Short mmCIF file of the C-alpha atoms (twelve columns), coordinates in Angstrom:
data_MODEL
# 
_entry.id   MODEL 
# 
loop_
_atom_site.group_PDB 
_atom_site.id 
_atom_site.type_symbol 
_atom_site.label_atom_id 
_atom_site.label_alt_id 
_atom_site.label_comp_id 
_atom_site.label_asym_id 
_atom_site.label_seq_id 
_atom_site.Cartn_x 
_atom_site.Cartn_y 
_atom_site.Cartn_z 
_atom_site.pdbx_PDB_model_num 
ATOM 1   C CA . MET A 1   19.397  -14.609 -14.283 1 
ATOM 2   C CA . MET A 2   15.559  -13.870 -14.007 1 
ATOM 3   C CA . LYS A 3   14.750  -10.905 -11.747 1 
ATOM 4   C CA . SER A 4   11.922  -10.998 -9.469  1 
ATOM 5   C CA . CYS A 5   10.274  -8.070  -7.859  1 
ATOM 6   C CA . ILE A 6   6.964   -6.714  -6.478  1 
ATOM 7   C CA . HIS A 7   6.575   -3.066  -6.892  1 
ATOM 8   C CA . PHE A 8   4.675   -1.258  -4.190  1 
ATOM 9   C CA . ILE A 9   2.779   2.094   -5.114  1 
ATOM 10  C CA . ARG A 10  1.170   4.578   -3.235  1 
ATOM 11  C CA . HIS A 11  -2.051  6.071   -4.450  1 
ATOM 12  C CA . GLY A 12  -1.777  9.715   -5.451  1 
ATOM 13  C CA . GLN A 13  -3.144  12.713  -3.433  1 
ATOM 14  C CA . THR A 14  -6.722  12.937  -1.710  1 
ATOM 15  C CA . GLU A 15  -8.431  15.242  0.437   1 
ATOM 16  C CA . GLY A 16  -7.686  13.430  3.389   1 
ATOM 17  C CA . THR A 17  -3.676  13.338  2.638   1 
ATOM 18  C CA . ILE A 18  -4.288  17.156  2.161   1 
ATOM 19  C CA . ASN A 19  -5.849  17.567  5.397   1 
ATOM 20  C CA . ASP A 20  -4.122  14.877  7.518   1 
ATOM 21  C CA . TRP A 21  -7.294  12.950  8.357   1 
ATOM 22  C CA . TYR A 22  -7.731  9.657   9.880   1 
ATOM 23  C CA . TYR A 23  -9.163  7.717   6.871   1 
ATOM 24  C CA . GLY A 24  -8.976  4.319   5.451   1 
ATOM 25  C CA . GLN A 25  -12.038 2.586   4.416   1 
ATOM 26  C CA . ALA A 26  -13.745 6.174   3.072   1 
ATOM 27  C CA . ASP A 27  -13.389 5.536   -0.517  1 
ATOM 28  C CA . LEU A 28  -12.287 9.124   -1.419  1 
ATOM 29  C CA . PRO A 29  -11.241 9.883   -4.954  1 
ATOM 30  C CA . LEU A 30  -7.729  11.670  -6.143  1 
ATOM 31  C CA . THR A 31  -8.038  15.504  -5.983  1 
ATOM 32  C CA . GLU A 32  -7.312  17.265  -9.358  1 
ATOM 33  C CA . GLU A 33  -4.106  18.081  -8.059  1 
ATOM 34  C CA . GLY A 34  -3.252  14.445  -7.066  1 
ATOM 35  C CA . ILE A 35  -4.368  13.606  -10.788 1 
ATOM 36  C CA . GLU A 36  -1.882  16.079  -12.104 1 
ATOM 37  C CA . GLU A 37  0.985   15.077  -9.737  1 
ATOM 38  C CA . THR A 38  0.575   11.181  -10.710 1 
ATOM 39  C CA . LYS A 39  0.878   12.081  -14.501 1 
ATOM 40  C CA . ARG A 40  3.946   14.231  -13.841 1 
ATOM 41  C CA . LEU A 41  5.685   11.445  -11.912 1 
ATOM 42  C CA . LYS A 42  4.563   9.186   -14.874 1 
ATOM 43  C CA . ALA A 43  5.980   11.442  -17.194 1 
ATOM 44  C CA . GLU A 44  9.266   11.756  -15.311 1 
ATOM 45  C CA . GLY A 45  9.687   7.768   -15.475 1 
ATOM 46  C CA . ILE A 46  9.781   7.064   -11.817 1 
ATOM 47  C CA . TYR A 47  7.152   3.936   -12.322 1 
ATOM 48  C CA . PRO A 48  8.459   0.353   -13.137 1 
ATOM 49  C CA . LEU A 49  7.181   -0.427  -16.855 1 
ATOM 50  C CA . GLY A 50  4.029   -2.236  -16.976 1 
ATOM 51  C CA . GLU A 51  4.844   -4.490  -20.046 1 
ATOM 52  C CA . ASP A 52  4.040   -8.139  -18.847 1 
ATOM 53  C CA . ALA A 53  3.583   -7.282  -15.313 1 
ATOM 54  C CA . GLN A 54  0.586   -8.355  -13.312 1 
ATOM 55  C CA . PHE A 55  -1.506  -5.791  -11.547 1 
ATOM 56  C CA . PHE A 56  -3.116  -5.410  -8.273  1 
ATOM 57  C CA . THR A 57  -5.365  -3.027  -6.220  1 
ATOM 58  C CA . SER A 58  -6.846  -2.852  -2.925  1 
ATOM 59  C CA . GLY A 59  -10.020 -2.412  -4.538  1 
ATOM 60  C CA . LEU A 60  -10.710 1.105   -3.277  1 
ATOM 61  C CA . HIS A 61  -11.341 3.931   -6.061  1 
ATOM 62  C CA . ARG A 62  -7.997  6.018   -5.257  1 
ATOM 63  C CA . ALA A 63  -5.784  2.894   -5.936  1 
ATOM 64  C CA . LYS A 64  -7.638  1.870   -9.024  1 
ATOM 65  C CA . GLN A 65  -7.630  5.604   -10.235 1 
ATOM 66  C CA . THR A 66  -3.739  5.658   -9.718  1 
ATOM 67  C CA . LEU A 67  -3.406  2.333   -11.507 1 
ATOM 68  C CA . HIS A 68  -5.332  3.809   -14.507 1 
ATOM 69  C CA . LEU A 69  -3.377  7.047   -14.635 1 
ATOM 70  C CA . ILE A 70  0.032   5.296   -14.702 1 
ATOM 71  C CA . TYR A 71  -0.959  2.006   -16.575 1 
ATOM 72  C CA . GLY A 72  -3.898  2.638   -18.500 1 
ATOM 73  C CA . ASP A 73  -6.751  0.239   -18.934 1 
ATOM 74  C CA . VAL A 74  -5.175  -2.842  -17.580 1 
ATOM 75  C CA . PRO A 75  -6.645  -5.870  -16.082 1 
ATOM 76  C CA . TYR A 76  -5.972  -6.190  -12.418 1 
ATOM 77  C CA . THR A 77  -6.819  -8.576  -9.235  1 
ATOM 78  C CA . GLU A 78  -8.087  -6.832  -6.138  1 
ATOM 79  C CA . ILE A 79  -6.643  -7.756  -2.699  1 
ATOM 80  C CA . GLU A 80  -8.833  -6.323  -0.104  1 
ATOM 81  C CA . ASP A 81  -7.010  -7.557  2.867   1 
ATOM 82  C CA . LEU A 82  -4.383  -4.741  1.778   1 
ATOM 83  C CA . GLN A 83  -6.613  -1.777  2.216   1 
ATOM 84  C CA . GLU A 84  -5.837  0.926   4.794   1 
ATOM 85  C CA . MET A 85  -6.628  0.654   8.384   1 
ATOM 86  C CA . ASN A 86  -10.293 1.107   9.307   1 
ATOM 87  C CA . PHE A 87  -10.739 4.109   11.666  1 
ATOM 88  C CA . GLY A 88  -14.365 3.323   12.251  1 
ATOM 89  C CA . ILE A 89  -16.298 6.451   13.699  1 
ATOM 90  C CA . TYR A 90  -13.126 8.490   13.385  1 
ATOM 91  C CA . GLU A 91  -12.827 8.239   9.492   1 
ATOM 92  C CA . CYS A 92  -11.964 11.566  7.929   1 
ATOM 93  C CA . LYS A 93  -11.287 13.338  11.124  1 
ATOM 94  C CA . SER A 94  -8.201  15.316  11.812  1 
ATOM 95  C CA . PHE A 95  -6.201  14.681  15.148  1 
ATOM 96  C CA . LYS A 96  -7.184  18.550  15.951  1 
ATOM 97  C CA . GLU A 97  -10.864 17.014  16.048  1 
ATOM 98  C CA . VAL A 98  -10.260 14.114  18.141  1 
ATOM 99  C CA . GLU A 99  -7.156  15.090  20.616  1 
ATOM 100 C CA . GLU A 100 -9.581  15.156  23.425  1 
ATOM 101 C CA . ASP A 101 -11.570 12.058  22.720  1 
ATOM 102 C CA . GLU A 102 -11.248 9.697   25.673  1 
ATOM 103 C CA . THR A 103 -11.967 6.710   23.195  1 
ATOM 104 C CA . PHE A 104 -9.468  7.766   20.428  1 
ATOM 105 C CA . LEU A 105 -6.635  8.660   23.063  1 
ATOM 106 C CA . LYS A 106 -7.200  5.162   24.561  1 
ATOM 107 C CA . TRP A 107 -6.650  3.537   21.111  1 
ATOM 108 C CA . CYS A 108 -3.542  6.122   20.530  1 
ATOM 109 C CA . TYR A 109 -1.937  5.024   23.747  1 
ATOM 110 C CA . ASP A 110 -2.887  1.318   23.915  1 
ATOM 111 C CA . GLU A 111 0.418   -0.447  24.338  1 
ATOM 112 C CA . THR A 112 -1.099  -3.950  23.565  1 
ATOM 113 C CA . GLY A 113 -2.402  -3.091  20.130  1 
ATOM 114 C CA . ASP A 114 -5.444  -4.939  20.933  1 
ATOM 115 C CA . PHE A 115 -8.102  -1.826  21.320  1 
ATOM 116 C CA . ALA A 116 -10.130 -1.503  18.412  1 
ATOM 117 C CA . LEU A 117 -11.935 1.598   17.346  1 
ATOM 118 C CA . PRO A 118 -15.681 1.597   17.513  1 
ATOM 119 C CA . GLY A 119 -16.855 0.473   14.121  1 
ATOM 120 C CA . GLY A 120 -12.953 0.113   13.272  1 
ATOM 121 C CA . GLU A 121 -10.165 -1.998  14.064  1 
ATOM 122 C CA . SER A 122 -6.980  -2.737  16.334  1 
ATOM 123 C CA . ARG A 123 -3.668  -2.035  15.293  1 
ATOM 124 C CA . ASN A 124 -2.883  -5.812  15.795  1 
ATOM 125 C CA . GLY A 125 -6.108  -6.673  13.765  1 
ATOM 126 C CA . PHE A 126 -4.824  -4.293  10.908  1 
ATOM 127 C CA . ALA A 127 -1.310  -5.938  11.180  1 
ATOM 128 C CA . ALA A 128 -2.913  -9.441  10.941  1 
ATOM 129 C CA . ARG A 129 -4.987  -8.407  7.816   1 
ATOM 130 C CA . ILE A 130 -1.947  -6.894  6.108   1 
ATOM 131 C CA . ALA A 131 -0.081  -10.079 6.680   1 
ATOM 132 C CA . ARG A 132 -2.961  -12.193 5.010   1 
ATOM 133 C CA . GLY A 133 -3.000  -9.894  2.089   1 
ATOM 134 C CA . LEU A 134 0.881   -9.696  1.571   1 
ATOM 135 C CA . MET A 135 0.987   -13.354 1.750   1 
ATOM 136 C CA . LEU A 136 -1.849  -13.816 -0.823  1 
ATOM 137 C CA . LEU A 137 0.142   -11.080 -2.950  1 
ATOM 138 C CA . ARG A 138 3.543   -13.082 -2.683  1 
ATOM 139 C CA . LYS A 139 1.697   -16.353 -3.728  1 
ATOM 140 C CA . HIS A 140 0.316   -14.607 -6.837  1 
ATOM 141 C CA . HIS A 141 3.784   -13.582 -7.483  1 
ATOM 142 C CA . GLY A 142 5.348   -16.918 -6.888  1 
ATOM 143 C CA . LEU A 143 3.181   -18.039 -9.666  1 
ATOM 144 C CA . LYS A 144 4.247   -15.338 -12.121 1 
ATOM 145 C CA . GLU A 145 7.810   -16.592 -11.224 1 
ATOM 146 C CA . LEU A 146 6.942   -20.266 -12.104 1 
ATOM 147 C CA . SER A 147 5.391   -19.104 -15.556 1 
ATOM 148 C CA . HIS A 148 9.050   -17.290 -16.407 1 
ATOM 149 C CA . ARG A 149 11.361  -20.084 -14.973 1 
ATOM 150 C CA . HIS A 150 12.121  -21.464 -18.361 1 
ATOM 151 C CA . SER A 151 11.929  -18.430 -20.397 1 
ATOM 152 C CA . LYS A 152 14.104  -16.332 -18.107 1 
ATOM 153 C CA . MET A 153 12.034  -13.286 -18.381 1 
ATOM 154 C CA . ASP A 154 11.938  -10.698 -15.420 1 
ATOM 155 C CA . ALA A 155 8.840   -11.566 -13.064 1 
ATOM 156 C CA . ASN A 156 7.089   -8.064  -12.106 1 
ATOM 157 C CA . SER A 157 4.184   -7.453  -10.095 1 
ATOM 158 C CA . ILE A 158 2.718   -4.029  -9.578  1 
ATOM 159 C CA . MET A 159 0.708   -3.261  -6.275  1 
ATOM 160 C CA . VAL A 160 -1.238  0.022   -5.790  1 
ATOM 161 C CA . PHE A 161 -2.700  0.663   -2.550  1 
ATOM 162 C CA . HIS A 162 -2.016  2.929   0.593   1 
ATOM 163 C CA . GLY A 163 0.795   4.385   2.816   1 
ATOM 164 C CA . GLY A 164 0.022   2.684   6.128   1 
ATOM 165 C CA . ALA A 165 -0.625  -0.442  4.326   1 
ATOM 166 C CA . ILE A 166 2.635   -0.442  2.584   1 
ATOM 167 C CA . ALA A 167 4.449   0.651   5.446   1 
ATOM 168 C CA . ALA A 168 3.292   -2.454  7.384   1 
ATOM 169 C CA . CYS A 169 4.142   -4.833  4.623   1 
ATOM 170 C CA . MET A 170 7.758   -3.516  4.506   1 
ATOM 171 C CA . THR A 171 7.690   -3.803  8.108   1 
ATOM 172 C CA . ILE A 172 7.108   -7.433  7.735   1 
ATOM 173 C CA . MET A 173 9.414   -7.948  4.828   1 
ATOM 174 C CA . PHE A 174 12.328  -6.080  6.408   1 
ATOM 175 C CA . PRO A 175 11.982  -6.238  10.288  1 
ATOM 176 C CA . GLU A 176 15.783  -5.832  10.646  1 
ATOM 177 C CA . GLU A 177 15.623  -2.186  9.845   1 
ATOM 178 C CA . ASP A 178 13.788  -1.362  12.731  1 
ATOM 179 C CA . LYS A 179 11.553  1.307   11.363  1 
ATOM 180 C CA . ASN A 180 8.116   2.588   12.277  1 
ATOM 181 C CA . ILE A 181 5.241   3.088   10.069  1 
ATOM 182 C CA . TRP A 182 5.955   6.687   9.713   1 
ATOM 183 C CA . GLN A 183 9.609   5.893   8.275   1 
ATOM 184 C CA . TRP A 184 8.196   3.521   5.833   1 
ATOM 185 C CA . SER A 185 5.084   5.345   4.568   1 
ATOM 186 C CA . PRO A 186 6.004   6.791   1.306   1 
ATOM 187 C CA . LYS A 187 4.631   10.018  -0.048  1 
ATOM 188 C CA . PRO A 188 1.575   9.999   -2.243  1 
ATOM 189 C CA . GLY A 189 2.695   8.649   -5.718  1 
ATOM 190 C CA . HIS A 190 5.604   7.024   -4.807  1 
ATOM 191 C CA . GLY A 191 6.506   3.626   -3.227  1 
ATOM 192 C CA . TYR A 192 9.184   0.868   -3.269  1 
ATOM 193 C CA . SER A 193 10.228  -1.890  -5.610  1 
ATOM 194 C CA . VAL A 194 11.257  -5.187  -3.243  1 
ATOM 195 C CA . TYR A 195 13.358  -7.736  -5.066  1 
ATOM 196 C CA . PHE A 196 12.939  -11.524 -4.114  1 
ATOM 197 C CA . GLU A 197 15.595  -14.447 -4.454  1 
ATOM 198 C CA . ALA A 198 14.348  -17.904 -3.695  1 
ATOM 199 C CA . GLY A 199 10.995  -16.516 -2.806  1 
ATOM 200 C CA . GLU A 200 12.272  -14.182 -0.056  1 
ATOM 201 C CA . PRO A 201 12.720  -10.333 0.039   1 
ATOM 202 C CA . VAL A 202 16.576  -9.547  -0.151  1 
ATOM 203 C CA . ARG A 203 16.478  -5.868  -1.096  1 
ATOM 204 C CA . TYR A 204 14.589  -2.810  -1.930  1 
ATOM 205 C CA . GLU A 205 14.550  0.654   -3.824  1 
ATOM 206 C CA . ALA A 206 12.535  3.711   -3.064  1 
ATOM 207 C CA . PHE A 207 11.381  5.484   -5.747  1 
# 
């Protein structure tokens, strides 16, 4: 029986992850440590094989850089709706820098999810964008499944993007687990393999 799987990989370490910055649209590269860590994880064999897989990234540099480190110079499709949250004027700032900022605190404690950061987006806006991106990714993957229906070969898609975006995708696909975004967010360079049956997610494995 053909196996159908989308692999969600978080990019490697950046200056933002080291310093616990709020950053999403800032197009940061991997640190040297992040590059070496990604290479080490690849050598350990934690990543799915790329043979006959189709590849996707968010289009941001850190995601494309991670994809290249793991799988080399492969063709890929960009899905910009799966980029990280846009923090607007608070990009690349730590909580310590903004903990007394009234506008930022209003966003933090906004129970409606509709309050958008200046120059950025609201939590509801982010969730809606991720839902669109995930739908597009699953549509591409569905076409991959169709192309393998007669050959019975496994259908694999590999998406390299961001911790918060991965967490949002997992929340959409596995709502019954009732995990928050921090519980779902993988460490840099890690992620999830999500298995599908009849077009629907049925289980996952962390790596």
